[in-house]
C-alpha positions as CSV (number, residue, x, y, z in Angstrom):
1,M,17.5,10.2,-29.9
2,I,16.5,10.7,-26.3
3,A,17.9,14.3,-26.1
4,Q,16.0,15.1,-29.5
5,S,12.6,13.4,-28.3
6,L,12.7,15.5,-25.2
7,S,13.9,18.7,-26.4
8,K,11.4,21.7,-25.8
9,R,9.2,19.5,-23.9
10,R,7.6,20.6,-20.7
11,I,7.7,17.6,-18.1
12,A,6.1,17.5,-15.1
13,I,7.7,15.5,-12.0
14,T,5.8,14.7,-8.9
15,G,8.2,13.6,-6.0
16,S,11.0,15.6,-7.0
17,T,11.9,16.3,-3.0
18,G,12.8,12.2,-3.1
19,F,15.6,10.4,-3.4
20,V,14.7,9.4,-7.2
21,G,12.7,12.8,-7.9
22,T,16.0,14.6,-7.2
23,A,18.4,12.7,-9.1
24,L,15.6,12.7,-12.1
25,V,15.7,16.8,-11.9
26,E,19.4,16.8,-12.2
27,R,19.8,14.6,-15.0
28,L,16.8,16.3,-17.2
29,L,18.5,19.5,-16.5
30,R,21.9,18.3,-17.5
31,G,21.1,15.9,-20.2
32,I,18.2,17.5,-21.7
33,P,19.3,21.2,-22.1
34,D,16.2,22.6,-24.0
35,C,13.7,21.0,-21.7
36,E,11.7,22.8,-19.0
37,L,10.4,21.2,-15.8
38,I,7.2,21.6,-13.5
39,L,7.7,20.4,-10.3
40,L,4.7,19.5,-8.1
41,V,5.6,20.3,-4.3
42,R,3.5,20.1,-1.6
43,D,3.8,22.9,0.6
44,G,5.4,22.6,3.9
45,R,3.8,23.9,7.4
46,R,6.2,26.7,7.2
47,T,7.9,26.6,3.9
48,P,5.9,27.2,0.6
49,A,6.6,24.9,-2.1
50,A,8.8,27.2,-4.1
51,R,11.3,27.7,-1.1
52,R,11.3,23.9,-0.7
53,T,12.3,23.5,-4.2
54,T,15.3,25.9,-3.7
55,R,16.2,24.2,-0.1
56,E,15.4,20.7,-0.6
57,I,16.1,20.0,-4.2
58,L,18.5,22.3,-5.9
59,A,20.6,23.1,-2.9
60,N,21.4,19.3,-2.9
61,D,24.7,18.1,-3.5
62,A,23.6,16.5,-6.7
63,F,23.6,19.7,-8.4
64,D,27.4,20.3,-7.7
65,R,28.4,19.2,-11.5
66,L,25.9,21.5,-12.7
67,R,27.0,24.2,-10.3
68,E,30.5,23.9,-11.7
69,D,29.5,23.8,-15.3
70,H,27.7,27.0,-15.0
71,A,30.5,28.7,-13.1
72,T,32.0,29.5,-16.2
73,S,29.2,29.9,-18.4
74,D,27.0,33.1,-19.6
75,E,24.4,31.8,-17.6
76,S,24.5,31.1,-13.8
77,F,23.3,28.2,-12.2
78,D,20.6,30.1,-10.5
79,D,19.4,32.0,-13.6
80,M,19.2,28.6,-15.5
81,C,16.8,27.3,-12.8
82,A,14.8,30.1,-12.7
83,R,14.5,30.2,-16.6
84,R,13.6,26.3,-16.6
85,I,12.2,25.3,-13.5
86,T,8.3,26.1,-12.5
87,T,6.9,25.2,-9.3
88,I,3.3,24.7,-8.4
89,A,2.1,23.7,-4.9
90,G,0.3,20.6,-4.9
91,D,-0.3,17.2,-3.2
92,V,-1.2,13.9,-4.7
93,S,-3.2,12.9,-1.9
94,A,-5.8,15.7,-2.7
95,D,-8.4,15.4,-5.2
96,G,-7.3,17.7,-8.2
97,L,-4.2,17.5,-6.6
98,G,-5.2,20.4,-4.7
99,L,-4.0,22.6,-7.5
100,S,-5.1,26.4,-7.8
101,A,-6.6,27.4,-10.9
102,E,-3.4,29.2,-12.1
103,D,-1.4,26.2,-11.6
104,R,-4.0,23.5,-12.9
105,M,-3.2,26.0,-16.2
106,I,0.2,25.3,-15.7
107,F,0.1,21.7,-15.1
108,S,-2.2,21.5,-18.4
109,T,1.0,22.7,-20.4
110,A,2.9,19.6,-19.5
111,D,4.2,17.3,-22.4
112,T,5.1,14.3,-20.5
113,I,4.2,13.7,-17.0
114,I,6.6,11.5,-14.4
115,H,4.9,10.4,-11.4
116,S,7.5,9.5,-8.6
117,A,5.7,10.6,-5.8
118,A,5.1,7.9,-3.2
119,T,5.2,7.2,0.3
120,V,8.2,4.7,0.4
121,S,8.1,3.6,3.8
122,F,7.4,0.0,4.2
123,D,5.5,0.5,7.6
124,S,3.1,3.3,6.2
125,P,-0.5,3.6,8.0
126,L,-2.8,1.7,5.5
127,D,-4.8,4.7,4.8
128,Q,-2.0,6.9,4.1
129,A,-0.4,4.6,1.8
130,V,-4.0,4.2,0.0
131,E,-4.3,7.8,-0.4
132,I,-0.9,8.5,-2.0
133,N,0.4,5.1,-3.7
134,L,-3.0,3.8,-4.8
135,L,-5.0,7.0,-5.4
136,G,-1.9,9.3,-6.2
137,P,-1.7,8.1,-9.9
138,V,-5.3,7.6,-10.5
139,R,-5.7,11.5,-9.3
140,I,-3.1,12.8,-11.9
141,A,-5.0,10.9,-14.8
142,Q,-8.3,12.1,-13.6
143,L,-7.0,15.6,-13.5
144,C,-5.6,15.2,-17.2
145,N,-8.9,14.0,-18.5
146,D,-10.7,17.0,-16.5
147,L,-8.3,19.1,-18.2
148,G,-8.6,17.6,-21.8
149,I,-5.1,16.7,-22.6
150,T,-3.3,13.5,-23.1
151,P,0.5,14.1,-22.0
152,H,2.7,10.6,-21.7
153,L,2.1,9.8,-17.9
154,V,5.1,7.8,-16.9
155,A,4.2,6.3,-13.2
156,V,7.1,4.9,-11.3
157,S,6.2,1.9,-9.3
158,T,8.1,-1.0,-7.9
159,C,9.3,-4.6,-8.8
160,Y,7.9,-5.8,-5.3
161,V,4.4,-5.4,-6.8
162,A,4.9,-9.1,-7.4
163,G,4.5,-9.9,-4.1
164,N,5.9,-13.0,-2.2
165,R,6.1,-15.1,-5.4
166,R,9.0,-17.0,-6.3
167,G,10.6,-17.7,-9.5
168,T,9.9,-15.5,-12.4
169,A,8.3,-12.2,-12.1
170,P,7.7,-10.8,-15.6
171,E,6.8,-7.3,-17.1
172,E,3.1,-7.4,-16.7
173,L,0.1,-6.2,-14.7
174,V,0.0,-8.4,-11.3
175,S,-4.0,-8.1,-11.8
176,Q,-3.6,-9.8,-15.4
177,G,-1.2,-12.4,-14.1
178,P,-1.8,-16.0,-13.4
179,F,-1.8,-15.2,-9.8
180,A,-4.2,-12.5,-9.6
181,I,-7.1,-13.3,-7.0
182,G,-9.5,-10.7,-8.1
183,L,-9.1,-7.6,-5.6
184,E,-11.5,-4.8,-6.3
185,W,-9.2,-1.4,-5.6
186,K,-12.3,0.6,-4.9
187,D,-13.4,-1.8,-2.3
188,E,-9.6,-1.4,-0.6
189,V,-10.1,2.4,-0.5
190,E,-13.3,2.3,0.7
191,S,-12.2,-0.3,3.5
192,A,-9.1,1.9,4.7
193,R,-11.1,5.0,4.8
194,R,-14.0,3.3,6.7
195,L,-11.0,2.0,9.0
196,K,-9.6,5.3,9.5
197,G,-12.6,6.3,10.9
198,D,-13.4,3.6,12.8
199,T,-9.9,3.8,14.5
200,E,-10.0,7.4,15.1
201,A,-13.4,6.7,16.9
202,S,-12.1,3.9,19.2
203,S,-8.9,6.0,20.2
204,R,-11.6,8.3,21.4
205,Q,-13.7,6.1,23.7
206,P,-13.4,6.6,27.6
207,E,-11.8,3.7,28.4
208,R,-8.9,4.3,26.0
209,L,-8.5,8.2,26.7
210,S,-8.4,7.0,30.5
211,E,-5.4,4.4,29.7
212,F,-3.5,7.0,27.5
213,R,-4.0,9.7,30.2
214,K,-2.8,6.7,32.8
215,R,0.2,6.3,30.6
216,A,1.2,10.1,30.2
217,R,1.0,10.2,34.0
218,S,3.0,7.2,34.2
219,E,5.7,8.7,31.9
220,L,5.7,12.3,33.2
221,G,4.2,12.0,36.7
222,A,2.8,15.1,38.2
223,A,3.8,17.3,35.2
224,G,0.9,19.9,35.3
225,A,-2.4,19.4,33.0
226,P,-1.2,21.0,30.0
227,A,2.1,18.9,29.8
228,L,-0.4,15.7,30.7
229,A,-2.8,16.6,27.9
230,A,-0.5,17.0,25.3
231,K,1.3,13.7,26.1
232,T,-2.1,11.9,26.6
233,E,-3.0,13.4,22.8
234,Q,0.4,12.1,21.6
235,L,0.0,8.8,22.7
236,R,-3.4,8.8,21.1
237,E,-2.1,9.6,17.9
238,R,0.6,7.1,18.0
239,W,-1.9,4.3,19.2
240,V,-4.2,5.4,15.8
241,R,-0.8,5.0,13.7
242,D,0.3,2.0,15.1
243,Q,-3.2,0.5,14.7
244,L,-3.3,1.4,10.9
245,V,0.4,0.3,10.5
246,G,-0.6,-3.1,11.9
247,A,-3.5,-3.1,9.5
248,G,-1.5,-2.5,6.4
249,R,0.9,-5.5,7.3
250,S,-1.9,-7.5,8.3
251,R,-3.8,-6.9,4.8
252,A,-1.2,-7.0,2.6
253,A,-0.2,-10.6,4.4
254,S,-3.4,-11.7,3.7
255,V,-3.3,-11.4,0.4
256,G,0.1,-12.1,-0.8
257,W,2.3,-9.0,-0.2
258,P,5.1,-8.4,2.4
259,D,3.6,-5.0,3.4
260,A,1.4,-2.1,2.8
261,Y,3.8,-0.5,0.3
262,A,4.1,-3.2,-2.2
263,F,0.5,-4.0,-1.6
264,T,-1.0,-0.3,-2.5
265,K,1.7,0.1,-5.4
266,A,0.3,-3.0,-6.7
267,L,-3.3,-1.5,-6.6
268,G,-2.1,1.7,-7.7
269,E,-1.0,0.2,-11.3
270,Q,-4.3,-2.0,-11.6
271,A,-6.4,1.5,-10.8
272,L,-4.5,3.2,-12.9
273,T,-4.5,1.6,-16.0
274,E,-8.7,1.0,-15.4
275,S,-9.2,4.7,-14.7
276,K,-6.6,6.7,-17.3
277,G,-9.2,7.4,-19.8
278,D,-7.4,8.9,-22.5
279,V,-3.9,9.3,-21.0
280,P,-1.3,7.2,-22.7
281,V,0.5,5.3,-19.5
282,S,3.8,3.6,-19.2
283,I,4.8,2.0,-15.8
284,V,8.7,1.8,-14.5
285,R,9.2,-0.5,-11.9
286,P,12.7,-0.3,-10.1
287,S,13.8,-2.9,-7.5
288,I,15.9,-1.8,-4.5
289,I,17.4,1.5,-5.2
290,E,20.5,2.4,-4.0
291,S,23.5,4.8,-4.4
292,A,24.4,6.0,-8.0
293,W,26.9,3.9,-9.9
294,A,28.1,6.9,-12.0
295,E,25.9,9.9,-12.2
296,P,25.8,12.7,-11.0
297,R,28.9,11.2,-9.0
298,P,29.7,7.6,-7.9
299,G,28.1,6.8,-4.8
300,W,25.5,9.8,-4.5
301,I,22.6,9.2,-2.5
302,R,20.0,10.9,-0.7
303,G,19.0,9.7,2.9
304,F,19.0,6.6,4.0
305,R,17.6,3.7,1.9
306,M,16.8,0.0,2.9
307,A,19.9,-1.4,3.0
308,E,21.8,1.8,4.8
309,P,20.6,1.4,8.4
310,V,21.1,-2.2,8.3
311,I,24.6,-1.9,7.3
312,I,25.5,0.9,9.7
313,S,24.0,-1.5,12.7
314,Y,25.8,-4.5,11.6
315,A,29.3,-2.7,11.4
316,R,28.4,-1.1,15.1
317,G,27.9,-4.7,16.2
318,L,24.5,-3.7,17.0
319,L,23.0,-6.3,14.7
320,K,24.0,-9.7,15.6
321,E,21.9,-11.8,13.4
322,F,19.6,-11.0,10.4
323,P,17.4,-13.3,8.4
324,G,17.7,-14.1,4.7
325,V,18.2,-16.7,2.3
326,P,22.1,-17.0,1.6
327,E,21.6,-18.5,-1.8
328,G,18.7,-15.8,-2.8
329,T,19.1,-12.8,-4.9
330,I,18.8,-9.6,-3.4
331,D,17.9,-7.2,-6.3
332,V,19.5,-3.8,-6.1
333,I,20.2,-1.7,-8.7
334,P,21.6,2.2,-8.5
335,V,19.5,5.4,-8.9
336,D,21.4,6.6,-12.0
337,I,20.2,3.7,-14.1
338,V,16.9,4.0,-12.7
339,V,16.9,7.8,-13.7
340,A,18.4,6.9,-17.2
341,A,15.7,4.1,-17.9
342,I,12.8,6.4,-16.5
343,I,13.9,9.0,-19.1
344,A,14.2,6.6,-21.8
345,V,10.8,5.3,-21.4
346,A,9.6,9.0,-21.4
347,A,11.6,9.7,-24.7
348,A,10.5,6.5,-26.1
349,G,6.7,7.5,-26.1
350,P,3.6,5.3,-25.2
351,D,2.6,2.0,-26.3
352,D,-0.9,1.2,-27.5
353,A,-1.5,-0.7,-24.0
354,P,0.3,0.3,-20.7
355,A,3.9,-0.8,-21.3
356,I,5.6,-1.7,-18.0
357,T,9.6,-1.7,-18.3
358,Q,11.3,-3.4,-14.6
359,V,14.9,-2.2,-13.7
360,A,16.3,-4.8,-11.7
361,S,19.7,-6.4,-11.5
362,G,18.8,-10.0,-10.2
363,G,17.6,-11.5,-13.6
364,I,20.7,-10.8,-15.6
365,N,23.7,-9.3,-13.4
366,P,22.6,-11.1,-9.9
367,L,23.8,-10.4,-6.5
368,K,23.3,-13.0,-4.0
369,Y,22.8,-12.2,-0.6
370,R,25.6,-14.4,1.1
371,T,28.0,-12.5,-1.4
372,L,26.7,-9.1,-0.3
373,V,27.0,-10.5,3.3
374,N,30.6,-11.3,2.8
375,H,31.4,-8.4,0.8
376,V,30.2,-6.0,3.5
377,S,31.9,-8.3,6.3
378,S,35.4,-8.0,4.5
379,W,35.2,-4.3,4.1
380,F,34.1,-3.8,7.5
381,T,36.9,-6.0,8.6
382,E,39.3,-4.1,6.5
383,N,37.7,-0.6,7.4
384,P,36.5,-1.2,10.9
385,L,34.1,1.2,12.8
386,Y,35.4,2.5,16.0
387,D,33.9,2.7,19.3
388,N,34.2,5.5,22.0
389,D,37.1,4.3,23.6
390,G,39.0,4.1,19.7
391,Q,38.7,0.2,19.8
392,P,37.7,-1.4,16.5
393,I,34.1,-2.8,16.6
394,V,34.5,-6.4,15.2
395,V,31.4,-7.1,13.1
396,P,29.5,-10.3,13.8
397,E,29.1,-13.5,11.6
398,W,25.7,-13.8,10.5
399,R,24.4,-17.4,10.2
400,F,21.2,-16.5,8.2
401,P,18.6,-17.8,11.1
402,G,14.7,-17.7,10.3
403,R,13.2,-14.3,10.4
404,G,10.9,-15.6,13.5
405,K,14.0,-16.7,15.6
406,V,15.4,-13.6,15.0
407,Q,12.2,-11.5,16.2
408,T,11.7,-14.1,19.1
409,Q,15.2,-13.2,20.5
410,L,14.9,-9.2,19.9
411,S,11.4,-9.2,21.5
412,R,12.9,-11.1,24.7
413,A,15.7,-8.7,25.1
414,K,13.1,-5.9,24.6
415,T,10.9,-7.0,27.4
416,A,13.6,-7.6,29.6
417,I,14.8,-4.1,29.4
418,E,11.7,-2.6,29.7
419,R,10.8,-4.5,32.8
420,A,14.3,-3.2,34.1
421,E,13.1,0.5,33.0
422,H,9.9,0.1,35.1
423,T,11.8,-0.7,37.8
424,M,14.2,2.3,37.7
425,Q,11.2,4.5,37.3
426,M,10.1,3.7,40.8
427,L,13.2,5.0,42.1
428,P,14.8,8.6,42.6
429,L,16.9,8.6,39.6
430,R,20.7,10.7,40.3
431,G,24.2,9.6,39.8
432,R,24.6,6.4,39.0
433,Q,21.1,5.3,38.5
434,A,20.5,8.2,36.1
435,E,23.3,6.9,34.1
436,F,22.4,3.6,34.2
437,A,18.7,4.4,33.3
438,A,20.1,6.3,30.4
439,T,22.0,3.3,29.2
440,L,18.9,1.3,29.8
441,E,17.2,3.5,27.2
442,T,20.0,3.7,24.6
443,R,20.0,-0.2,24.8
444,R,16.2,-0.4,24.5
445,L,16.3,1.7,21.2
446,E,19.1,-0.1,19.9
447,V,16.8,-3.3,20.2
448,E,13.6,-1.6,19.0
449,R,15.5,-0.6,16.0
450,A,17.1,-3.8,15.5
451,L,13.6,-5.6,15.7
452,E,12.1,-2.8,13.5
453,Y,14.8,-3.8,10.8
454,V,14.0,-7.5,10.9
455,E,10.4,-6.9,10.8
456,L,10.4,-4.2,7.9
457,Y,13.2,-5.9,5.6
458,G,13.4,-9.4,6.6
459,L,10.8,-10.5,4.3
460,Y,12.9,-8.5,1.1
461,T,15.9,-10.4,2.3
462,E,14.0,-13.6,2.0
463,C,12.3,-12.6,-1.5
464,E,13.2,-15.4,-3.9
465,A,11.4,-13.5,-7.0
466,I,13.4,-13.1,-10.3
467,Y,12.6,-9.8,-12.1
468,Q,12.6,-10.0,-15.8
469,V,13.7,-7.3,-17.9
470,D,13.0,-8.0,-21.3
471,N,11.3,-4.9,-22.0
472,L,14.4,-3.0,-20.5
473,M,17.1,-4.8,-22.5
474,Q,14.9,-4.5,-25.6
475,L,15.0,-0.9,-25.3
476,W,18.7,-0.6,-24.6
477,D,19.3,-2.8,-27.9
478,G,17.4,-0.2,-29.7
479,M,19.3,2.7,-28.6
480,P,22.4,4.5,-30.5
481,D,25.9,4.7,-28.9
482,T,25.5,8.2,-28.2
483,D,22.4,7.6,-26.0
484,R,24.0,4.7,-24.5
485,E,26.8,6.7,-23.4
486,A,24.7,9.5,-22.1
487,F,22.0,7.8,-20.5
488,C,23.2,4.0,-19.3
489,F,20.6,2.0,-17.7
490,D,22.1,-1.6,-18.8
491,P,22.5,-3.3,-15.4
492,R,25.4,-5.6,-16.6
493,V,27.5,-2.6,-16.3
494,I,27.7,-3.2,-12.7
495,D,30.6,-4.8,-10.9
496,W,29.2,-5.8,-7.6
497,T,32.8,-6.3,-6.0
498,H,33.5,-2.4,-7.3
499,Y,30.5,-1.4,-6.2
500,V,30.2,-2.5,-2.9
501,H,33.6,-1.8,-2.1
502,E,34.6,1.4,-3.8
503,I,31.3,3.0,-4.3
504,H,28.6,2.2,-2.0
505,L,30.0,1.6,1.7
506,P,32.5,4.3,1.3
507,S,29.4,7.0,0.5
508,I,27.3,5.3,3.3
509,I,29.8,5.7,6.0
510,E,30.3,9.4,4.9
511,H,26.9,9.9,5.2
512,A,26.4,8.1,8.2
513,R,28.6,10.3,10.6
514,V,30.1,7.2,12.2
515,K,33.4,7.0,14.0
516,S,35.7,5.6,11.0
517,T,39.0,6.3,12.8
518,P,40.8,5.0,15.7
519,G,41.5,7.0,18.8
520,K,39.3,7.9,21.6
521,V,36.6,10.3,21.3
522,K,37.4,13.6,22.6
523,T,33.6,14.5,23.1
524,A,32.4,15.1,26.7
525,D,30.6,12.5,28.5
526,R,26.9,13.1,28.7
527,T,27.2,14.9,32.2
528,T,29.4,17.2,31.1
529,R,27.4,18.0,28.1
530,L,24.2,18.6,30.2
531,R,26.3,20.8,32.7
532,G,27.6,22.8,29.7
533,Q,23.9,23.3,28.7
534,V,22.9,24.5,32.1
535,L,25.9,27.1,32.3
536,D,25.6,28.1,28.9
537,P,25.9,32.0,29.1
538,K,23.1,32.1,26.4
539,R,20.5,30.8,28.8
540,Q,18.6,33.2,30.8
541,V,17.0,30.8,33.4
542,A,18.2,27.7,34.8
543,A,15.6,25.9,37.2
544,F,17.1,23.5,39.9
545,D,14.6,21.1,41.6
546,L,15.0,21.4,45.4
547,E,14.0,18.0,46.0
548,N,17.0,15.1,45.7
549,T,18.9,17.7,43.4
550,L,19.7,20.7,45.8
551,I,18.8,18.8,49.3
552,A,18.2,14.9,50.3
553,S,14.6,16.1,51.6
554,N,11.1,16.9,50.7
555,V,8.0,18.8,51.9
556,V,7.1,15.6,53.9
557,E,10.3,15.6,55.7
558,S,10.3,19.3,56.4
559,Y,6.7,19.5,57.6
560,S,7.4,16.3,59.8
561,W,10.2,17.9,61.4
562,L,8.3,21.1,62.4
563,A,5.5,19.1,63.5
564,T,7.2,16.7,65.7
565,R,10.3,19.2,67.1
566,R,8.1,20.1,70.4
567,L,6.4,16.5,70.7
568,D,7.2,14.3,73.4
569,G,8.3,10.6,72.7
570,R,4.6,8.9,72.8
571,E,3.3,11.6,70.6
572,R,5.8,11.2,67.9
573,L,5.2,7.8,67.9
574,K,1.3,8.5,67.2
575,Y,2.3,11.2,64.7
576,V,4.4,8.4,62.6
577,A,1.7,6.2,62.7
578,R,-1.0,8.4,61.4
579,T,1.5,9.2,58.5
580,L,2.4,5.8,57.6
581,A,-1.6,5.0,57.4
582,E,-1.9,8.3,55.2
583,A,1.4,7.2,52.8
584,P,-0.7,4.9,50.1
585,G,-3.3,8.1,49.7
586,L,-0.5,10.5,49.6
587,L,1.4,8.7,46.8
588,R,-1.7,8.4,44.7
589,M,-2.2,12.0,44.9
590,D,1.5,12.9,44.4
591,R,1.2,11.0,41.0
592,R,-2.1,12.2,40.1
593,D,-1.3,16.1,40.6
594,R,1.6,17.5,42.5
595,T,0.0,20.7,43.2
596,D,-2.9,19.0,45.0
597,F,-0.2,17.0,46.9
598,L,1.8,20.2,48.1
599,R,-1.5,22.1,48.8
600,H,-2.7,19.0,51.1
601,F,0.6,19.7,52.9
602,Y,0.5,23.6,53.3
603,R,-3.1,23.5,54.4
604,R,-1.7,22.1,57.6
605,Y,0.3,25.1,58.3
606,A,-2.9,27.1,58.5
607,D,-3.6,29.2,62.0
608,A,0.0,28.5,62.8
609,P,1.7,31.6,64.8
610,V,3.9,33.3,62.6
611,E,6.2,34.2,65.1
612,Q,6.4,30.6,65.9
613,I,6.9,29.7,62.1
614,D,9.8,32.4,62.3
615,T,11.7,30.7,65.1
616,D,11.2,27.2,63.7
617,V,12.5,27.9,60.1
618,E,15.8,29.2,61.4
619,A,16.0,25.8,63.4
620,M,15.2,24.0,60.5
621,L,17.4,25.5,58.3
622,T,20.5,24.7,60.5
623,G,19.1,21.6,61.8
624,L,17.5,19.8,58.7
625,I,18.2,21.7,55.3
626,I,21.9,22.6,55.8
627,S,22.5,19.0,56.9
628,K,20.8,17.7,53.9
629,C,22.4,19.7,51.4
630,F,24.4,18.3,48.2
631,P,27.3,20.4,48.1
632,Q,27.9,19.7,44.4
633,G,24.2,20.7,43.8
634,I,24.8,24.2,45.9
635,R,28.3,24.6,43.8
636,R,26.3,24.2,40.5
637,G,23.5,26.9,41.3
638,R,26.4,29.1,42.3
639,A,28.3,28.3,39.1
640,H,25.0,29.4,37.2
641,R,24.5,32.8,39.0
C-alpha cells in the first residue's frame, strides 16, 4: 500500500542534509522505486546547493546498500540519483524560502512535502530557533498557498512540545490541550526579533566594546591592531549569541518548556495549523532519535545525537555524575522507525483536521533510565576504553543526584581552573609551565563540556512524560504484512538489551574514534608534534620569538646593559631607581601595544654615536646575548634552516 500510494509522486524534502533527512532520502529511493525527490538545500558559503547534495547526502554511508544494489544493475547509482533527484537552493528561514523563480516552479510540482528542517540544538539562540522552528513550517504553507497548490504537508516536530508535564502526553495540539496557557505565536516572533535588535545594539555600546577590547587584549597581549580588532568582534558576536541563548532558555522555562528548541517547535505546530490555509497538514512527533535498529543497517547514525556525547564522556571517566530520575523513562526511538512512520503518514494521506502521530517507545516498550545506565555501565566494564598509557578506564558509578547539585560542583571546578589559568597568564610560559597551562586548558574544556551536557540534557533525563502512540499503532494495525516488513515502525520490536549492547554502543564507539584497545598510545606527545609541525619541509617560514624562546633576555635588559656599562656605581643606582619608577607605565604600554613599547626604548638610542654602538654591540653579544642563549632554542632554529 505504501509503495503504491507514493509511486510516481514528487516528494519535496527540507532538512535532507540532517540525520533524519538523510535517512529519509535513502529510504524513499530504495523503498519507493518510482518516486522522485525535490531536495530543498541551503547554499553553503562556498558550496552551491547541488554540490552539497552530492557531498553531504549522497556520499554518506547510508547509501552503501543502494550503491551495492546498483553496482550490478543496468543503471548506476549516480545515474539513478541524477534521474530521480532535483536539488533547489532555498532556506526555510527566508520568506518565500528564498527560491528563485525557476525553483519556485519546480517546488510547485510537489505532490507531498516532508518538512524536517530544524535547528535541533537545545542551546540555539532564541531568534534563530524562532525563524527556523516556528516560522519555517509557516513559510512552507504560505508559499504553497501563494502558488495555489495543496500538497500533503508532513511536518516533523518533537514529542517534547509537551513541555515539562508529567504523566500522559496525548497526540493532540498543545495549544488545544488542558495545559495551554494561551500564547500568541505572532507576539513571540515579534518579541524575539526585537530582542535580537536590542541585543545587537547593546553589544555596540561604548562601555561594552571597551570591555570586549580589554578582554581581547588580555587574551592576545600586544598582538597588533588587526588581530585585536578581529578578536574584539569575535567576542562581541559571542556575547550576542550567549545573550540570545540565555533568553531562549529563560523564556522557555517561564512558560513550561525545557529549552528554546521544544518551545519554538510547539509554537511552530500552533502557527502552522492556524496559517496553513488550504494545505492539508500532518504532524509527526518523534522522541529522542538515535541510531538505526535495522535500516539502512543496524547502528547507522549521522553525527552525535543527544546521548552520544554523554555516553562517551562517561566511558572516558570524565562525567562523574549526571542527573536523572532512575525510575523514569528515557524515551529513545531508532531513526529507521521514525523514517518509516513519516513515510507511512505521507502515504496514508491527510485527514480533514491536522493529524498528529507520535513516534515514541515509552508508552508501549519503556526503557527505564536506571536500566539504560546499567546497560551502558556493564558494556563499558566488559569493553572499556583505554587511556594514553594503555590502561583500561574504570567507569564511575552514577548515584543520580539532583541537577542543581551537579551544576554547582561543576561550576566550582570551572571557577577554580579559570583562576589557575589567570595566574598562569601572568607568567612566562615555557617548558613545564607551558605543559601545565595546556593541561589546565584541557581540564577546563572537559569541565565546561560536562557542565554544558548537564544544562542541556539534564531536563530530558528528568522528564516524566509518557507519550501516547495511539495514532501510530492504529496506522500500524491497518497495514498489510508486506508494508510491515518493508516499513516497520512498531516500537515494540525493539529489544533494548540487544539494541544497547549489540547495536548502539558499538556504533557510537566506532564513530567516536576513541581508544578501545589496550596498549600504549604510539602517537607523539604534544611537544614532539609541535616540533614536527615547525620542522615540516612544506613550511616556507618559521618564526622564532627572540625573548624567552632563543634568549633569556628582552629589550629592556639589553638597553639597560648598554646604558649602564660605562656608569659608576652611584649612577647605576640612579638608573635602576628611574627604571623601577617607570615600570608600571612600561607594563601598561607593553600590554596596550608592543609597537609603542619598543618604539619607546628605541627612541632612547637617538643621537648615540654610531662608532660607540658598533663597539658596544660586540661586547653585548659576548657579555649578554650568548650567556643568555637557550642552547635547545638555537639548535631548533638551526634544524629548521
